[in-house]
A tleap script that builds the chain and sets N, CA, C and O, in Angstrom:
source leaprc.protein.ff14SB
mol = sequence {
  NMET ARG LYS VAL LEU MET ALA PHE GLY PHE
  LEU THR THR VAL TYR THR ALA TYR ILE LEU
  ALA PRO SER ILE THR PRO ALA GLN GLN GLU
  SER PRO ALA TYR ALA LYS TRP GLY GLN LEU
  ALA VAL LYS GLU THR SER ALA LYS TYR PRO
  GLN ALA ASN ILE ILE ASP TYR LEU HIE ILE
  GLY SER GLU SER LYS ASN GLU SER THR VAL
  GLU LYS PHE LYS LEU TRP LEU LYS GLU GLY
  ASN HIE GLU PHE GLY VAL PHE VAL ASN ILE
  THR PHE ILE THR LYS THR GLU GLU VAL ILE
  THR ILE GLU LEU LYS GLU THR PRO CLYS
}
set mol.1.N position { -24.763 -130.793 22.168 }
set mol.1.CA position { -26.155 -130.917 22.497 }
set mol.1.C position { -26.536 -132.391 22.477 }
set mol.1.O position { -26.048 -133.137 21.628 }
set mol.2.N position { -27.382 -132.821 23.379 }
set mol.2.CA position { -27.771 -134.216 23.480 }
set mol.2.C position { -29.235 -134.376 23.090 }
set mol.2.O position { -30.089 -133.615 23.545 }
set mol.3.N position { -29.520 -135.343 22.267 }
set mol.3.CA position { -30.885 -135.639 21.859 }
set mol.3.C position { -31.128 -137.115 22.084 }
set mol.3.O position { -30.232 -137.933 21.874 }
set mol.4.N position { -32.330 -137.466 22.509 }
set mol.4.CA position { -32.704 -138.869 22.668 }
set mol.4.C position { -33.738 -139.177 21.597 }
set mol.4.O position { -34.778 -138.525 21.515 }
set mol.5.N position { -33.442 -140.165 20.789 }
set mol.5.CA position { -34.303 -140.517 19.664 }
set mol.5.C position { -34.766 -141.949 19.785 }
set mol.5.O position { -34.090 -142.772 20.402 }
set mol.6.N position { -35.911 -142.256 19.203 }
set mol.6.CA position { -36.403 -143.624 19.117 }
set mol.6.C position { -36.025 -144.131 17.738 }
set mol.6.O position { -36.464 -143.572 16.732 }
set mol.7.N position { -35.212 -145.187 17.674 }
set mol.7.CA position { -34.806 -145.736 16.390 }
set mol.7.C position { -34.954 -147.247 16.432 }
set mol.7.O position { -34.341 -147.909 17.270 }
set mol.8.N position { -35.745 -147.786 15.554 }
set mol.8.CA position { -35.968 -149.220 15.450 }
set mol.8.C position { -36.383 -149.825 16.790 }
set mol.8.O position { -35.978 -150.938 17.127 }
set mol.9.N position { -37.194 -149.084 17.554 }
set mol.9.CA position { -37.687 -149.588 18.817 }
set mol.9.C position { -36.732 -149.422 19.978 }
set mol.9.O position { -37.057 -149.816 21.099 }
set mol.10.N position { -35.549 -148.843 19.741 }
set mol.10.CA position { -34.574 -148.653 20.804 }
set mol.10.C position { -34.375 -147.176 21.047 }
set mol.10.O position { -34.375 -146.381 20.107 }
set mol.11.N position { -34.204 -146.798 22.314 }
set mol.11.CA position { -33.866 -145.414 22.612 }
set mol.11.C position { -32.396 -145.216 22.293 }
set mol.11.O position { -31.554 -146.016 22.703 }
set mol.12.N position { -32.095 -144.187 21.587 }
set mol.12.CA position { -30.735 -143.913 21.174 }
set mol.12.C position { -30.380 -142.499 21.599 }
set mol.12.O position { -31.169 -141.572 21.418 }
set mol.13.N position { -29.204 -142.338 22.159 }
set mol.13.CA position { -28.739 -141.007 22.501 }
set mol.13.C position { -27.811 -140.522 21.395 }
set mol.13.O position { -26.849 -141.198 21.030 }
set mol.14.N position { -28.111 -139.363 20.880 }
set mol.14.CA position { -27.312 -138.787 19.802 }
set mol.14.C position { -26.722 -137.479 20.307 }
set mol.14.O position { -27.430 -136.623 20.837 }
set mol.15.N position { -25.450 -137.346 20.138 }
set mol.15.CA position { -24.791 -136.102 20.509 }
set mol.15.C position { -24.514 -135.316 19.239 }
set mol.15.O position { -23.880 -135.814 18.308 }
set mol.16.N position { -24.991 -134.102 19.216 }
set mol.16.CA position { -24.846 -133.261 18.039 }
set mol.16.C position { -23.845 -132.159 18.355 }
set mol.16.O position { -23.995 -131.436 19.340 }
set mol.17.N position { -22.847 -132.038 17.533 }
set mol.17.CA position { -21.867 -130.970 17.702 }
set mol.17.C position { -22.190 -129.878 16.696 }
set mol.17.O position { -22.483 -130.147 15.531 }
set mol.18.N position { -22.130 -128.670 17.161 }
set mol.18.CA position { -22.378 -127.534 16.277 }
set mol.18.C position { -21.039 -126.949 15.861 }
set mol.18.O position { -20.201 -126.608 16.695 }
set mol.19.N position { -20.860 -126.844 14.569 }
set mol.19.CA position { -19.640 -126.271 14.026 }
set mol.19.C position { -19.993 -124.907 13.459 }
set mol.19.O position { -20.867 -124.783 12.600 }
set mol.20.N position { -19.319 -123.911 13.937 }
set mol.20.CA position { -19.584 -122.559 13.462 }
set mol.20.C position { -18.707 -122.278 12.260 }
set mol.20.O position { -17.509 -122.558 12.268 }
set mol.21.N position { -19.302 -121.735 11.251 }
set mol.21.CA position { -18.571 -121.372 10.038 }
set mol.21.C position { -18.651 -119.861 9.875 }
set mol.21.O position { -19.589 -119.358 9.256 }
set mol.22.N position { -17.696 -119.138 10.414 }
set mol.22.CA position { -17.780 -117.680 10.382 }
set mol.22.C position { -17.768 -117.093 8.977 }
set mol.22.O position { -18.152 -115.937 8.796 }
set mol.23.N position { -17.337 -117.860 7.980 }
set mol.23.CA position { -17.295 -117.310 6.623 }
set mol.23.C position { -18.655 -117.343 5.944 }
set mol.23.O position { -18.824 -116.734 4.887 }
set mol.24.N position { -19.643 -118.048 6.531 }
set mol.24.CA position { -20.968 -118.129 5.928 }
set mol.24.C position { -21.962 -117.438 6.850 }
set mol.24.O position { -22.114 -117.815 8.012 }
set mol.25.N position { -22.632 -116.429 6.321 }
set mol.25.CA position { -23.641 -115.724 7.098 }
set mol.25.C position { -25.019 -116.225 6.671 }
set mol.25.O position { -25.160 -116.782 5.582 }
set mol.26.N position { -26.037 -116.035 7.513 }
set mol.26.CA position { -27.384 -116.498 7.125 }
set mol.26.C position { -27.863 -115.935 5.794 }
set mol.26.O position { -28.595 -116.612 5.072 }
set mol.27.N position { -27.476 -114.741 5.461 }
set mol.27.CA position { -27.906 -114.144 4.196 }
set mol.27.C position { -27.319 -114.887 3.001 }
set mol.27.O position { -27.882 -114.854 1.907 }
set mol.28.N position { -26.178 -115.561 3.213 }
set mol.28.CA position { -25.541 -116.275 2.122 }
set mol.28.C position { -26.088 -117.681 1.937 }
set mol.28.O position { -25.878 -118.294 0.891 }
set mol.29.N position { -26.779 -118.192 2.926 }
set mol.29.CA position { -27.342 -119.534 2.826 }
set mol.29.C position { -28.549 -119.501 1.905 }
set mol.29.O position { -29.380 -118.597 1.991 }
set mol.30.N position { -28.642 -120.483 1.027 }
set mol.30.CA position { -29.756 -120.528 0.086 }
set mol.30.C position { -30.935 -121.269 0.688 }
set mol.30.O position { -30.760 -122.256 1.403 }
set mol.31.N position { -32.127 -120.794 0.399 }
set mol.31.CA position { -33.338 -121.486 0.810 }
set mol.31.C position { -33.571 -122.637 -0.144 }
set mol.31.O position { -33.197 -122.549 -1.314 }
set mol.32.N position { -34.183 -123.723 0.329 }
set mol.32.CA position { -34.498 -124.802 -0.601 }
set mol.32.C position { -35.502 -124.329 -1.647 }
set mol.32.O position { -36.250 -123.379 -1.415 }
set mol.33.N position { -35.516 -124.990 -2.788 }
set mol.33.CA position { -36.397 -124.591 -3.896 }
set mol.33.C position { -37.868 -124.637 -3.505 }
set mol.33.O position { -38.671 -123.889 -4.062 }
set mol.34.N position { -38.237 -125.487 -2.571 }
set mol.34.CA position { -39.633 -125.630 -2.177 }
set mol.34.C position { -40.057 -124.649 -1.082 }
set mol.34.O position { -41.220 -124.668 -0.679 }
set mol.35.N position { -39.171 -123.805 -0.594 }
set mol.35.CA position { -39.456 -122.926 0.557 }
set mol.35.C position { -40.664 -122.031 0.324 }
set mol.35.O position { -41.505 -121.894 1.212 }
set mol.36.N position { -40.768 -121.422 -0.848 }
set mol.36.CA position { -41.911 -120.534 -1.102 }
set mol.36.C position { -43.219 -121.303 -1.114 }
set mol.36.O position { -44.253 -120.776 -0.702 }
set mol.37.N position { -43.186 -122.557 -1.586 }
set mol.37.CA position { -44.394 -123.385 -1.606 }
set mol.37.C position { -44.740 -123.843 -0.193 }
set mol.37.O position { -45.914 -123.990 0.146 }
set mol.38.N position { -43.732 -124.065 0.619 }
set mol.38.CA position { -43.959 -124.414 2.019 }
set mol.38.C position { -44.642 -123.288 2.774 }
set mol.38.O position { -45.527 -123.524 3.597 }
set mol.39.N position { -44.223 -122.060 2.486 }
set mol.39.CA position { -44.862 -120.901 3.116 }
set mol.39.C position { -46.337 -120.810 2.709 }
set mol.39.O position { -47.199 -120.495 3.530 }
set mol.40.N position { -46.608 -121.088 1.447 }
set mol.40.CA position { -47.993 -121.069 0.964 }
set mol.40.C position { -48.799 -122.202 1.622 }
set mol.40.O position { -49.961 -122.004 1.977 }
set mol.41.N position { -48.201 -123.368 1.783 }
set mol.41.CA position { -48.882 -124.493 2.439 }
set mol.41.C position { -49.244 -124.136 3.881 }
set mol.41.O position { -50.348 -124.434 4.338 }
set mol.42.N position { -48.322 -123.504 4.590 }
set mol.42.CA position { -48.572 -123.085 5.969 }
set mol.42.C position { -49.679 -122.036 6.009 }
set mol.42.O position { -50.569 -122.099 6.858 }
set mol.43.N position { -49.623 -121.071 5.089 }
set mol.43.CA position { -50.627 -120.005 5.047 }
set mol.43.C position { -52.031 -120.569 4.793 }
set mol.43.O position { -52.985 -120.195 5.476 }
set mol.44.N position { -52.149 -121.449 3.831 }
set mol.44.CA position { -53.456 -122.033 3.494 }
set mol.44.C position { -53.978 -122.922 4.620 }
set mol.44.O position { -55.175 -122.925 4.908 }
set mol.45.N position { -53.092 -123.665 5.249 }
set mol.45.CA position { -53.491 -124.533 6.364 }
set mol.45.C position { -53.942 -123.692 7.553 }
set mol.45.O position { -54.936 -124.012 8.204 }
set mol.46.N position { -53.216 -122.624 7.833 }
set mol.46.CA position { -53.601 -121.718 8.937 }
set mol.46.C position { -54.957 -121.086 8.678 }
set mol.46.O position { -55.737 -120.887 9.609 }
set mol.47.N position { -55.246 -120.768 7.424 }
set mol.47.CA position { -56.535 -120.163 7.084 }
set mol.47.C position { -57.676 -121.160 7.266 }
set mol.47.O position { -58.758 -120.786 7.720 }
set mol.48.N position { -57.442 -122.427 6.915 }
set mol.48.CA position { -58.489 -123.440 7.033 }
set mol.48.C position { -58.682 -123.884 8.491 }
set mol.48.O position { -59.793 -124.228 8.893 }
set mol.49.N position { -57.605 -123.876 9.274 }
set mol.49.CA position { -57.651 -124.313 10.667 }
set mol.49.C position { -57.142 -123.186 11.572 }
set mol.49.O position { -56.069 -123.321 12.159 }
set mol.50.N position { -57.879 -122.088 11.697 }
set mol.50.CA position { -57.385 -120.921 12.422 }
set mol.50.C position { -57.192 -121.134 13.931 }
set mol.50.O position { -56.417 -120.412 14.559 }
set mol.51.N position { -57.883 -122.111 14.513 }
set mol.51.CA position { -57.757 -122.359 15.952 }
set mol.51.C position { -56.614 -123.332 16.285 }
set mol.51.O position { -56.286 -123.522 17.456 }
set mol.52.N position { -56.020 -123.935 15.277 }
set mol.52.CA position { -54.977 -124.941 15.494 }
set mol.52.C position { -53.588 -124.322 15.372 }
set mol.52.O position { -53.385 -123.340 14.658 }
set mol.53.N position { -52.639 -124.922 16.087 }
set mol.53.CA position { -51.233 -124.538 15.971 }
set mol.53.C position { -50.525 -125.554 15.081 }
set mol.53.O position { -50.711 -126.761 15.231 }
set mol.54.N position { -49.721 -125.059 14.165 }
set mol.54.CA position { -48.917 -125.947 13.328 }
set mol.54.C position { -47.669 -126.268 14.139 }
set mol.54.O position { -46.880 -125.382 14.467 }
set mol.55.N position { -47.501 -127.561 14.460 }
set mol.55.CA position { -46.381 -127.936 15.331 }
set mol.55.C position { -45.264 -128.675 14.593 }
set mol.55.O position { -44.182 -128.869 15.145 }
set mol.56.N position { -45.519 -129.087 13.356 }
set mol.56.CA position { -44.471 -129.741 12.583 }
set mol.56.C position { -44.777 -129.584 11.098 }
set mol.56.O position { -45.914 -129.326 10.702 }
set mol.57.N position { -43.729 -129.747 10.282 }
set mol.57.CA position { -43.801 -129.475 8.846 }
set mol.57.C position { -42.861 -130.435 8.137 }
set mol.57.O position { -41.723 -130.626 8.567 }
set mol.58.N position { -43.324 -131.035 7.063 }
set mol.58.CA position { -42.480 -131.943 6.296 }
set mol.58.C position { -42.704 -131.714 4.811 }
set mol.58.O position { -43.843 -131.696 4.343 }
set mol.59.N position { -41.621 -131.540 4.074 }
set mol.59.CA position { -41.707 -131.504 2.611 }
set mol.59.C position { -41.573 -132.941 2.138 }
set mol.59.O position { -40.516 -133.554 2.290 }
set mol.60.N position { -42.628 -133.472 1.573 }
set mol.60.CA position { -42.635 -134.865 1.126 }
set mol.60.C position { -41.869 -135.017 -0.178 }
set mol.60.O position { -41.151 -135.997 -0.375 }
set mol.61.N position { -42.024 -134.051 -1.059 }
set mol.61.CA position { -41.333 -134.115 -2.342 }
set mol.61.C position { -42.125 -133.397 -3.418 }
set mol.61.O position { -43.137 -132.751 -3.146 }
set mol.62.N position { -41.647 -133.522 -4.633 }
set mol.62.CA position { -42.349 -132.887 -5.746 }
set mol.62.C position { -42.409 -133.843 -6.925 }
set mol.62.O position { -41.574 -134.734 -7.076 }
set mol.63.N position { -43.417 -133.631 -7.749 }
set mol.63.CA position { -43.594 -134.411 -8.981 }
set mol.63.C position { -43.821 -133.450 -10.125 }
set mol.63.O position { -44.640 -132.536 -10.034 }
set mol.64.N position { -43.087 -133.663 -11.202 }
set mol.64.CA position { -43.304 -132.862 -12.404 }
set mol.64.C position { -43.929 -133.754 -13.461 }
set mol.64.O position { -43.507 -134.891 -13.673 }
set mol.65.N position { -44.953 -133.209 -14.124 }
set mol.65.CA position { -45.657 -133.964 -15.156 }
set mol.65.C position { -46.069 -132.977 -16.232 }
set mol.65.O position { -46.766 -132.000 -15.957 }
set mol.66.N position { -45.642 -133.229 -17.437 }
set mol.66.CA position { -45.909 -132.333 -18.562 }
set mol.66.C position { -45.426 -130.920 -18.203 }
set mol.66.O position { -44.228 -130.702 -18.020 }
set mol.67.N position { -46.344 -129.977 -18.103 }
set mol.67.CA position { -45.945 -128.592 -17.839 }
set mol.67.C position { -46.261 -128.130 -16.425 }
set mol.67.O position { -46.180 -126.939 -16.127 }
set mol.68.N position { -46.626 -129.082 -15.540 }
set mol.68.CA position { -46.965 -128.688 -14.178 }
set mol.68.C position { -46.115 -129.451 -13.158 }
set mol.68.O position { -45.522 -130.488 -13.459 }
set mol.69.N position { -46.079 -128.906 -11.957 }
set mol.69.CA position { -45.360 -129.509 -10.831 }
set mol.69.C position { -46.297 -129.540 -9.637 }
set mol.69.O position { -47.113 -128.636 -9.452 }
set mol.70.N position { -46.176 -130.590 -8.822 }
set mol.70.CA position { -46.925 -130.698 -7.583 }
set mol.70.C position { -45.913 -130.757 -6.442 }
set mol.70.O position { -45.081 -131.663 -6.388 }
set mol.71.N position { -45.988 -129.796 -5.540 }
set mol.71.CA position { -45.172 -129.820 -4.325 }
set mol.71.C position { -46.045 -130.398 -3.226 }
set mol.71.O position { -47.184 -129.970 -3.042 }
set mol.72.N position { -45.506 -131.384 -2.486 }
set mol.72.CA position { -46.290 -132.099 -1.490 }
set mol.72.C position { -45.708 -131.884 -0.087 }
set mol.72.O position { -44.501 -131.982 0.132 }
set mol.73.N position { -46.611 -131.587 0.850 }
set mol.73.CA position { -46.223 -131.321 2.227 }
set mol.73.C position { -47.146 -132.052 3.181 }
set mol.73.O position { -48.286 -132.371 2.843 }
set mol.74.N position { -46.638 -132.314 4.384 }
set mol.74.CA position { -47.489 -132.782 5.470 }
set mol.74.C position { -47.222 -131.884 6.669 }
set mol.74.O position { -46.081 -131.717 7.102 }
set mol.75.N position { -48.296 -131.310 7.194 }
set mol.75.CA position { -48.198 -130.466 8.373 }
set mol.75.C position { -48.895 -131.179 9.518 }
set mol.75.O position { -49.901 -131.859 9.315 }
set mol.76.N position { -48.358 -131.023 10.723 }
set mol.76.CA position { -48.948 -131.630 11.911 }
set mol.76.C position { -49.513 -130.505 12.755 }
set mol.76.O position { -48.808 -129.546 13.071 }
set mol.77.N position { -50.781 -130.617 13.119 }
set mol.77.CA position { -51.471 -129.556 13.842 }
set mol.77.C position { -51.953 -130.054 15.195 }
set mol.77.O position { -52.170 -131.247 15.406 }
set mol.78.N position { -52.112 -129.102 16.100 }
set mol.78.CA position { -52.656 -129.396 17.423 }
set mol.78.C position { -53.708 -128.345 17.749 }
set mol.78.O position { -53.454 -127.142 17.690 }
set mol.79.N position { -54.895 -128.833 18.095 }
set mol.79.CA position { -55.989 -127.958 18.476 }
set mol.79.C position { -56.554 -128.501 19.784 }
set mol.79.O position { -57.253 -129.513 19.790 }
set mol.80.N position { -56.252 -127.833 20.882 }
set mol.80.CA position { -56.622 -128.354 22.196 }
set mol.80.C position { -55.839 -129.629 22.451 }
set mol.80.O position { -54.610 -129.625 22.386 }
set mol.81.N position { -56.536 -130.721 22.742 }
set mol.81.CA position { -55.888 -132.021 22.957 }
set mol.81.C position { -55.860 -132.880 21.708 }
set mol.81.O position { -55.367 -134.008 21.738 }
set mol.82.N position { -56.384 -132.358 20.613 }
set mol.82.CA position { -56.497 -133.103 19.356 }
set mol.82.C position { -55.315 -132.787 18.444 }
set mol.82.O position { -55.059 -131.627 18.123 }
set mol.83.N position { -54.599 -133.835 18.029 }
set mol.83.CA position { -53.514 -133.671 17.066 }
set mol.83.C position { -53.888 -134.416 15.784 }
set mol.83.O position { -54.480 -135.495 15.826 }
set mol.84.N position { -53.532 -133.822 14.652 }
set mol.84.CA position { -53.864 -134.430 13.368 }
set mol.84.C position { -52.941 -133.887 12.288 }
set mol.84.O position { -52.297 -132.853 12.464 }
set mol.85.N position { -52.889 -134.595 11.178 }
set mol.85.CA position { -52.061 -134.185 10.060 }
set mol.85.C position { -52.902 -133.592 8.943 }
set mol.85.O position { -54.096 -133.864 8.826 }
set mol.86.N position { -52.255 -132.782 8.131 }
set mol.86.CA position { -52.904 -132.232 6.932 }
set mol.86.C position { -51.907 -132.369 5.778 }
set mol.86.O position { -50.811 -131.810 5.812 }
set mol.87.N position { -52.312 -133.120 4.766 }
set mol.87.CA position { -51.518 -133.200 3.538 }
set mol.87.C position { -51.891 -132.006 2.679 }
set mol.87.O position { -53.071 -131.700 2.509 }
set mol.88.N position { -50.891 -131.336 2.141 }
set mol.88.CA position { -51.112 -130.190 1.260 }
set mol.88.C position { -50.387 -130.449 -0.053 }
set mol.88.O position { -49.174 -130.657 -0.072 }
set mol.89.N position { -51.132 -130.437 -1.142 }
set mol.89.CA position { -50.561 -130.565 -2.483 }
set mol.89.C position { -50.799 -129.260 -3.237 }
set mol.89.O position { -51.938 -128.822 -3.398 }
set mol.90.N position { -49.724 -128.653 -3.691 }
set mol.90.CA position { -49.814 -127.400 -4.443 }
set mol.90.C position { -49.387 -127.701 -5.876 }
set mol.90.O position { -48.236 -128.054 -6.130 }
set mol.91.N position { -50.323 -127.557 -6.804 }
set mol.91.CA position { -50.049 -127.786 -8.216 }
set mol.91.C position { -49.903 -126.441 -8.909 }
set mol.91.O position { -50.745 -125.556 -8.752 }
set mol.92.N position { -48.824 -126.293 -9.681 }
set mol.92.CA position { -48.569 -125.032 -10.365 }
set mol.92.C position { -47.927 -125.289 -11.716 }
set mol.92.O position { -47.351 -126.350 -11.957 }
set mol.93.N position { -48.038 -124.295 -12.598 }
set mol.93.CA position { -47.388 -124.358 -13.910 }
set mol.93.C position { -45.900 -124.161 -13.677 }
set mol.93.O position { -45.486 -123.147 -13.115 }
set mol.94.N position { -45.114 -125.104 -14.095 }
set mol.94.CA position { -43.682 -125.114 -13.800 }
set mol.94.C position { -42.970 -123.858 -14.288 }
set mol.94.O position { -42.184 -123.266 -13.548 }
set mol.95.N position { -43.232 -123.455 -15.499 }
set mol.95.CA position { -42.529 -122.313 -16.099 }
set mol.95.C position { -42.871 -120.986 -15.444 }
set mol.95.O position { -41.979 -120.183 -15.168 }
set mol.96.N position { -44.142 -120.748 -15.194 }
set mol.96.CA position { -44.585 -119.436 -14.689 }
set mol.96.C position { -44.813 -119.413 -13.177 }
set mol.96.O position { -44.950 -118.345 -12.581 }
set mol.97.N position { -44.854 -120.601 -12.559 }
set mol.97.CA position { -45.155 -120.751 -11.129 }
set mol.97.C position { -46.547 -120.247 -10.761 }
set mol.97.O position { -46.795 -119.890 -9.610 }
set mol.98.N position { -47.450 -120.216 -11.730 }
set mol.98.CA position { -48.844 -119.846 -11.481 }
set mol.98.C position { -49.545 -121.032 -10.815 }
set mol.98.O position { -49.521 -122.146 -11.338 }
set mol.99.N position { -50.166 -120.786 -9.664 }
set mol.99.CA position { -50.836 -121.840 -8.913 }
set mol.99.C position { -52.103 -122.279 -9.643 }
set mol.99.O position { -52.923 -121.454 -10.047 }
set mol.100.N position { -52.246 -123.585 -9.804 }
set mol.100.CA position { -53.428 -124.159 -10.436 }
set mol.100.C position { -54.413 -124.601 -9.351 }
set mol.100.O position { -55.580 -124.212 -9.379 }
set mol.101.N position { -53.948 -125.411 -8.398 }
set mol.101.CA position { -54.811 -125.870 -7.303 }
set mol.101.C position { -53.999 -126.020 -6.021 }
set mol.101.O position { -52.787 -126.235 -6.045 }
set mol.102.N position { -54.709 -125.898 -4.901 }
set mol.102.CA position { -54.144 -126.195 -3.588 }
set mol.102.C position { -55.129 -127.144 -2.923 }
set mol.102.O position { -56.276 -126.776 -2.670 }
set mol.103.N position { -54.687 -128.361 -2.641 }
set mol.103.CA position { -55.543 -129.369 -2.021 }
set mol.103.C position { -55.087 -129.611 -0.588 }
set mol.103.O position { -53.896 -129.800 -0.340 }
set mol.104.N position { -56.024 -129.608 0.358 }
set mol.104.CA position { -55.739 -129.924 1.751 }
set mol.104.C position { -56.560 -131.138 2.125 }
set mol.104.O position { -57.764 -131.181 1.870 }
set mol.105.N position { -55.924 -132.118 2.724 }
set mol.105.CA position { -56.623 -133.337 3.134 }
set mol.105.C position { -56.194 -133.697 4.546 }
set mol.105.O position { -55.016 -133.946 4.803 }
set mol.106.N position { -57.162 -133.722 5.463 }
set mol.106.CA position { -56.890 -134.033 6.859 }
set mol.106.C position { -56.674 -135.532 7.026 }
set mol.106.O position { -57.316 -136.339 6.353 }
set mol.107.N position { -55.770 -135.897 7.923 }
set mol.107.CA position { -55.477 -137.298 8.204 }
set mol.107.C position { -55.229 -137.463 9.704 }
set mol.107.O position { -54.663 -136.575 10.342 }
set mol.108.N position { -55.650 -138.597 10.266 }
set mol.108.CA position { -55.438 -138.797 11.702 }
set mol.108.C position { -53.984 -139.116 12.043 }
set mol.108.O position { -53.586 -138.982 13.200 }
set mol.109.N position { -53.193 -139.530 11.072 }
set mol.109.CA position { -51.787 -139.883 11.326 }
set mol.109.C position { -50.866 -139.148 10.406 }
set mol.109.O position { -49.650 -139.324 10.480 }
savepdb mol mol.pdb
quit
């Protein structure tokens, strides 16, 4: 497969080869630890922006402090001709995974 990427101001062609591993099935592949929080971020963003389509998703990272963890995401949305980002921070109790807060903040970039 061929992809054209912009890297350091230059167009770069990247050829990606797909290697099939018949011994590994999708059911055996593990989801990342943040996957459930990503689903919640998408759900909350969709509820706040019901007319927009989520066109991209990024897990920024997580921070643990005392007994809580914050999972951070950036989603890119498109509504008509308008595109914008939404930062989503989900704070939860690390041990029980009980959600404390979900913060959504719109950004133009």
